[in-house]
N, C-alpha and C positions, 0 to 999 in steps of 0.2 A: 791644922789645912792636911786634910790627906794630899800625898804627895803620887804623880801620876809617873811610873815609872817604865819603859820603854828599851827592853836588853836586844840587843843582837848577838845571839851565840853561832858566832863561826867555828863550829866544830863540824866533822860531817859524820860523827858517828854519832846516831840516834840516842845511844846511851853510854853512852862515854862517861870522863872524868870529870870534864866539862859543864856537861850538862848535870852532873849531880851536884857541884859547882852551884849550878845555877839553883837549881829547887832545892836546896838549902839555904840559900840569899833570897830567894822570893818565899817560903816560908816563913822566916826571919821577916818580912819586906811589908806580908799581908799581916801578922801578929801586929806589926804601929801599924798597921791600919792603911798602908800603901795598896794605890792601884797598878798591877804591874801586866805588863801585855809583854811575850818574849816573841820572839822571830827567829826559827831555825835555816838560819841561813842557805846549808844546804838542799833543805826543800822546797826552796825558792828561783826561780827562773830571773836572774839577777846578769843581766848584760853589763860586762865592764863601763866604765865614763869613756866617753868621745876625747874628751876636752874642744866641746865646740861651744862652748860658753852661751849658748844659746835656750837655756833654761828658763825659770822662775819669772814665768807669764802666765802663770795657772798656780794659783795657792793650792789649790787639793791636787798636784801631781805636774811640779815642776820644772820635773827633766821632759823633756823632747821624747827622750825612748816610752815605751809603753810595755814594762814588763810590772812584774812584782811589784818592782820601788813605791808605786801606785799603793800597796800595803800597808809600805811599812811610812811612810813621808805625812802622816797626819799625826800616828802614836809620835813618831820626831817632836815635830811640831807643837805635842801638846806636852809633852815628856816635862817636869821638871829635872830630870835624875836622866842619862844616857848611863848604859852599863854595856861595856864592851868585853864580850865574852868569847874566851878564846881558846885554845893550845895552840904554844907553843911548836913553832913551825919555822924549823932553820934561824933562832933566833930571834923571832920575829913573829907576829899574829900572822893567822889562817888567812890562802887568799879568797876564801870567801869573805870575810869579817872585813876585808881591804879594801876588796870590789862596792860591796854595797856602801861600805865608810866615803869612800872616792865620790861614791854618788848624794851622798848628803850636800856637796858644793849645790846642787840647784837649789837646793833650800836658800841660799847663801844668795844665791841668783836675781830671786826677789827685791834684794834692796840692792836700793840704786849704788851702792859702796858696796856690792858684797860681805855685809856683816852679816858673821855666821848668829844666830839666835842661842845667846848664851845660854850653856847647859854645867846641872852639878853631873860627874862624871866618877867612874866607878870600874875598876877591873879586874876582873877575877878570869885567874888564866892557872891552868895547870898542863906540867913537864914532865919530862923524864928526868930532863936534872934539878938536885935542888940548894944549888950555890946561887949566892949574892953574887959571881961570877955572868955564872949564869944565864940571871934576870936581867942582866946592866944592859945589855944592849934594848930588849922593852922596855926596861929604866928611860932608859932616855929618847925611846920616841912617842910612850906613851907622855913623857912629862913635858916632851917639847910640843905636840898636840894640843897638848891644854896649853901651854904657853902662849902661842901660837892664834889657838881660840880665843879664848879670856874665860878660859871653862875654872873651874873648881874642882879638883881633887877629894872628892869623900871619903876616897880607899882604893887599896886592891887588897886583893889574897891572891898571894902566888903560890901553887901546890904542886911543887915537887917532890920527883919520886914519885911520879908515875907515867908508866909506860903506857902497859898496854889497860884496855876498858876493864872499868871495875877497879882496876888498884887501889882509886880513893876511897871505895869503901871500904879500907886496914887501916883508914888514917881518919880519923874520925878527931882530931883535932883541928885540920883542915878542912872540915865540913863544919864546923861550928865554930869556925871565923866566919866563916862564909855566910850562917844565919846568923850570928851576930853582929856582924856587918847590917845584913840588912833590918834587920831590929832595931838599930841605931838612928835608922832613918823615921 
């Protein structure tokens, strides 16, 4: 069965290290026969969640705010796998990714008990630091998120040692890890 993958790219860099991870992951996933759509959140008009709890009335666009999340909702709902792709910012996800992810709550509001759709999930993250300790806060946040949503982790690529845009090009093992994760699907 062809799996549908929705990638939320939280990197503000059009051609940065996170984007390279996404390209290699996507190549592998397409080789495995998956259908992949990627949203570059930096280029989209997405407002922060209002916490109004007034969403869930329209399955096509469940949030009351009218912005570019309306492009993401159908792909997210249809996806078997959600890929969170982000550079590490202050030992966490980028604001672009966090903002869009918070808005996915409107999809949970489609259900009377606020049940989120069950997804498989993958994390792709580029960072300057490359130690286990450096990634520990992100690991805890990601694992906590999946635990509370009831989602399954299909894999994580932590690509450390990448500060300047393009640094990852000199680390083919990191790019190959992303490609292999995509191929494994």
